[in-house]
C-alpha positions in Angstrom: -3.7 16.3 22.0 -2.6 18.4 19.1 1.0 17.3 19.7 0.2 13.8 19.8 -1.8 14.0 16.7 0.9 15.7 14.6 3.7 13.0 15.9 1.3 10.2 15.0 0.7 11.8 11.6 4.6 12.6 11.1 5.0 8.9 11.8 2.7 7.8 9.3 4.1 10.2 6.7 7.7 9.0 7.2 7.4 5.4 8.2 4.9 4.3 5.3 6.6 6.6 2.9 10.0 5.0 3.8 8.6 1.5 3.5 8.9 1.7 -0.3 12.8 2.1 0.1 12.9 -0.8 2.7 11.1 -3.0 0.3 13.7 -2.4 -2.3 16.6 -3.2 0.2 14.9 -6.3 1.4 14.1 -7.9 -2.2 17.8 -7.5 -3.2 18.8 -10.5 -1.6 15.6 -11.9 0.0 13.2 -13.7 -2.5 10.2 -11.0 -2.7 7.3 -13.2 -1.7 9.0 -15.0 1.1 10.2 -11.6 2.6 6.6 -10.3 2.4 5.3 -13.5 3.9 7.8 -13.5 6.7 7.2 -10.0 7.5 3.2 -10.4 7.7 3.7 -13.8 9.7 5.6 -12.0 12.5 3.7 -8.5 12.5 0.3 -10.7 12.3 1.4 -13.0 15.4 2.5 -10.0 17.4 -1.0 -8.2 16.8 -3.1 -11.3 17.1 -1.4 -12.4 20.4 -1.4 -8.9 21.9 -4.9 -8.1 21.4 -5.9 -11.8 22.7 -4.0 -11.0 25.7 -5.6 -7.7 26.3 -8.9 -9.8 26.4 -10.4 -9.6 22.8 -12.8 -12.5 22.2 -11.6 -15.5 19.8 -12.8 -14.6 16.3 -15.5 -16.8 14.8 -15.4 -18.7 11.6 -17.4 -15.9 9.8 -14.8 -13.4 10.8 -11.8 -15.3 10.0 -13.3 -16.0 6.6 -13.8 -12.2 6.0 -10.4 -11.7 7.1 -8.8 -14.2 4.8 -10.5 -12.8 1.9 -9.4 -9.4 2.8 -5.8 -10.4 3.6 -5.5 -12.3 0.3 -6.6 -9.4 -1.9 -4.6 -6.6 0.4 -1.6 -8.4 1.2 -1.1 -11.2 -1.4 -2.3 -9.4 -4.4 -1.5 -5.7 -3.3 1.5 -5.9 -1.2 2.8 -9.0 -2.7 2.5 -7.4 -6.1 4.4 -4.3 -5.0 7.1 -6.5 -3.5 7.7 -8.3 -6.5 7.6 -5.7 -8.9 10.2 -3.6 -6.9 12.8 -6.0 -8.1 12.4 -4.2 -11.4 10.7 -1.0 -10.9 12.3 1.9 -8.8 10.9 2.5 -5.4 9.8 6.0 -6.0 7.9 5.1 -9.2 6.4 2.1 -7.5 5.0 4.5 -5.0 3.3 6.6 -7.5 1.4 3.5 -9.0 0.3 2.5 -5.7 -0.8 6.1 -4.9 -3.4 5.5 -7.7 -5.5 3.3 -5.5 -8.2 5.9 -4.9 -8.5 6.1 -8.8 -9.5 2.4 -9.1 -11.8 2.8 -6.2 -13.9 5.3 -7.8 -14.0 3.3 -11.1 -14.9 -0.1 -9.5 -17.5 1.4 -7.0 -19.2 3.3 -9.7 -19.4 0.3 -12.1 -20.5 -2.2 -9.4 -24.2 -3.4 -9.1 -25.7 -0.6 -6.8 -22.6 1.8 -7.2 -23.1 5.3 -7.2 -21.9 8.1 -9.5 -19.3 10.1 -7.6 -19.9 13.5 -9.4 -18.2 15.5 -11.9 -15.1 16.6 -9.6 -14.3 13.0 -8.7 -14.4 11.9 -12.5 -12.1 14.9 -13.2 -9.7 13.9 -10.8 -9.8 10.1 -12.0 -9.1 11.3 -15.5 -6.3 13.6 -14.3 -4.7 10.8 -12.5 -4.9 8.2 -15.5 -3.3 11.1 -17.7 -0.4 10.9 -15.0 0.0 7.3 -15.4 0.1 7.4 -19.1 2.8 10.3 -18.8 4.9 8.0 -16.5 4.7 4.9 -18.6 4.7 6.6 -22.1 6.6 4.9 -24.7 7.8 8.4 -26.4 10.1 9.1 -23.3 12.4 6.4 -24.5 15.8 7.7 -25.9 15.3 11.1 -24.0 17.8 12.3 -21.5 17.3 11.4 -18.2 14.6 8.8 -18.7 14.9 4.9 -18.7 12.7 2.0 -19.7 10.2 0.8 -17.3 9.8 -2.8 -17.3 6.3 -3.6 -18.9 5.8 -6.8 -16.6 6.7 -4.8 -13.4 4.3 -1.9 -14.5 1.4 -4.7 -15.0 2.0 -6.0 -11.9 2.1 -2.8 -10.1 -1.4 -2.0 -11.7 -2.8 -5.3 -10.7 -1.5 -4.6 -7.0 -3.3 -1.3 -7.0 -6.4 -3.2 -8.2 -6.3 -5.8 -5.8 -5.8 -3.7 -2.9 -9.0 -1.9 -4.1 -11.1 -4.9 -4.2 -10.0 -5.9 -0.7 -10.7 -2.3 0.7 -14.0 -2.2 -0.9 -14.9 -5.6 0.4 -13.7 -4.7 3.9 -16.2 -1.9 4.3 -19.3 -4.5 4.9 -17.1 -7.5 6.0 -18.0 -9.1 9.2 -14.8 -8.4 11.3 -14.2 -8.2 15.0 -14.6 -4.6 16.6 -11.0 -4.5 17.4 -8.9 -2.9 14.6 -5.7 -4.2 15.5 -7.2 -7.8 16.2 -8.6 -8.1 12.5 -5.5 -6.6 11.1 -3.7 -9.2 12.8 -6.0 -11.8 11.2 -5.6 -10.3 8.0 -1.9 -10.3 8.0 -1.8 -14.2 9.1 -4.2 -14.9 6.2 -2.2 -12.9 3.7 1.3 -14.5 5.1 -0.2 -18.0 4.3 -0.9 -17.0 0.7 2.3 -15.2 0.2 4.5 -18.2 1.7 2.3 -20.7 -0.4 2.9 -18.6 -3.7 6.5 -18.4 -2.7 7.0 -22.0 -2.5 5.0 -22.8 -5.9 7.2 -20.2 -7.8 10.3 -21.9 -6.4 11.5 -19.2 -4.2 12.0 -21.5 -1.3 14.5 -23.8 -3.5 16.3 -20.5 -4.4 16.6 -19.0 -0.9 20.2 -19.1 0.2 20.8 -17.8 3.5 24.5 -17.1 3.0 23.8 -14.5 0.4 21.6 -12.5 2.3 22.9 -8.9 2.6 22.8 -7.0 5.9 20.8 -4.2 4.5 18.2 -6.6 3.2 17.9 -7.9 6.7 17.7 -4.2 8.0 15.1 -3.7 5.5 13.0 -6.7 6.5 13.1 -5.8 10.1 12.2 -2.1 9.5 9.2 -3.3 7.6 8.1 -5.6 10.7 8.8 -3.1 13.4 8.0 0.2 11.8 5.9 -0.3 8.6 3.6 -2.9 10.0 3.5 -1.9 13.8 4.4 1.6 14.4 2.9 3.0 11.2 -0.3 1.1 11.4 -0.8 1.6 15.2 -0.4 5.5 14.9 -2.9 5.2 11.8 -5.3 3.5 13.7 -5.0 5.9 16.5 -5.3 8.7 14.1 -8.6 7.4 12.8 -10.1 7.9 16.2 -8.4 11.1 17.4 -8.0 13.2 14.2 -10.3 14.7 11.6 -10.4 12.2 8.7 -9.4 14.8 5.8 -6.4 15.4 8.0 -5.5 11.8 8.1 -6.2 11.4 4.4 -3.1 13.5 3.6 -0.9 10.6 3.9 -2.2 9.2 0.8 -0.2 12.0 -1.2 2.6 12.6 1.0 4.0 9.0 1.2 4.8 9.1 -2.5 6.8 12.3 -2.0 8.8 10.7 0.9 9.2 7.5 -1.2 10.6 9.5 -4.2 12.9 11.6 -2.2 14.3 8.7 -0.1 14.8 6.6 -3.4 17.0 9.3 -4.8 19.1 10.0 -1.9 19.7 6.4 -0.5 19.1 4.2 -3.6 20.4 6.4 -6.3 17.2 6.4 -8.2 17.0 8.8 -11.1 14.5 11.8 -10.9 13.9 13.3 -14.2 11.2 15.9 -15.5 8.8 13.2 -16.6 8.7 11.8 -13.1 8.3 15.0 -11.7 5.4 15.9 -13.9 3.8 12.5 -13.4 4.1 12.8 -9.7 2.4 16.2 -9.7 -0.4 15.1 -11.6 -1.1 11.8 -9.9 -0.9 13.2 -6.3 -2.8 16.2 -7.4 -5.7 13.8 -8.7 -5.8 12.0 -5.3 -6.2 15.5 -3.4 -8.8 16.3 -6.0 -10.8 12.8 -5.2 -10.2 13.2 -1.5 -11.7 16.9 -1.4 -14.4 15.7 -3.5 -15.3 12.8 -1.1 -15.2 15.3 1.9 -17.1 18.1 0.3 -20.1 16.0 -0.4 -21.7 13.8 2.4 -23.5 11.6 -0.3 -19.9 10.5 -1.1 -18.7 9.6 2.4 -19.2 6.0 2.0 -18.6 5.3 -1.7 -14.7 6.1 -2.0 -12.8 4.6 1.1 -9.5 5.5 1.9 -6.9 2.9 1.3 -5.1 1.4 4.3 -1.9 0.3 2.6 0.6 -1.8 4.5 3.5 -0.4 2.1 
């Protein structure tokens, strides 16, 4: 069992950490929203049909409604924003913005009606993480050796993506979903793909799509996202939630950005400078602090849910 746990955990570390690079390759010659919509259409159909053939009952209207809301926030707003922003922001830096999702969860959950004060240690983690974001996007870096300008619109979209993922994650805690994790994940993917493909058509991506210009590594990137990012990675994650200690599973939230940064430097020629390293250390450390505070205090067990990102 220990061997299986570590193999599954390693799969989540590497697969989900590598999806940022795969997204970058995919959007090089495939319109971003279209590629994301196609990815979740294929993945969603596979999961939904698989679980129905396994005997899961037909979901009701209320369950479909809940899955649609979650899918639109997580996959249209969250993943769609990430995919679009990676046209302009390096994959490693993008992963750092998405890694801040637990920060927004703390803020939103504490400000909502009936929310709880998570405690001083968690607030310290939030403020520490915000400092890392400021360091990452700070304008005083411009002109310094080894730094480059980050597209402001891309940064804004990434922050919106993390915010949207947070809303969807918080709503999913009490949403009336089917008992099968894989079934309702497939439902969320199908709902999200409808939103992604619709927005892709509205923004003119379909009209600009030229199959003859799609590069092989974009196709490989998309295939990797479908087969590994959406299926292998998530199935491993779902299995871990039932068979491994939750604090151990939570480590993926701060290992994934490290994998993304390393792969971006090695395979995409992305620059790694002292500012980026410093920001990464601060942001990842803040997530460690927040997760530690969560599991060291039973009262917070339900107030700061782990993100289940489809990166």
